[in-house]
C-alpha angles and dihedrals in degrees: 000000000000087000093068093100092044092052090044092233111181100167131038131188113200118198108186136104093241119084096195095089094054091047093050093048094047090053093047095041110028094176092057113111119217133208093013117137133244089036131196091223128026118194118196114190125213091256092060103038094098091051100056124092136177093263091057092045094048090052091054101041139073129198094278099041124132120212119203115195123190126218098000094172098046092115141355088265095055091045089052091050090051092049092047092051092049090055094054115113092231092058110087105170129023127181119197113196092167097241090056144354138225124209124194123198098196104148094200091057124094112244110263137161123205131191116198122193113218 
């Protein structure tokens, strides 16, 4: 989350059952707005990954949004969700770093998928 200033994130939507992340981020970045849609950055925790769908994501994103998903390879179901999201036409760049994934919706970007071994 140290890249929030670099990415110029102004609004963040956190979808997880734990409130600690939002509290930490609001202390570190007081100007950051939470629960505003569409959001610049959407964080989906491991406890919510099975509950999201494309309709929910589309309602919370704009054309420059970044989606951060936690624990994308926890099970066959979460891996299938990750793969399905990466194949969507509105996803231009996806980065799989095994323990999580990042999706970019930049329409001017050529579609690419990266796997990073950590």
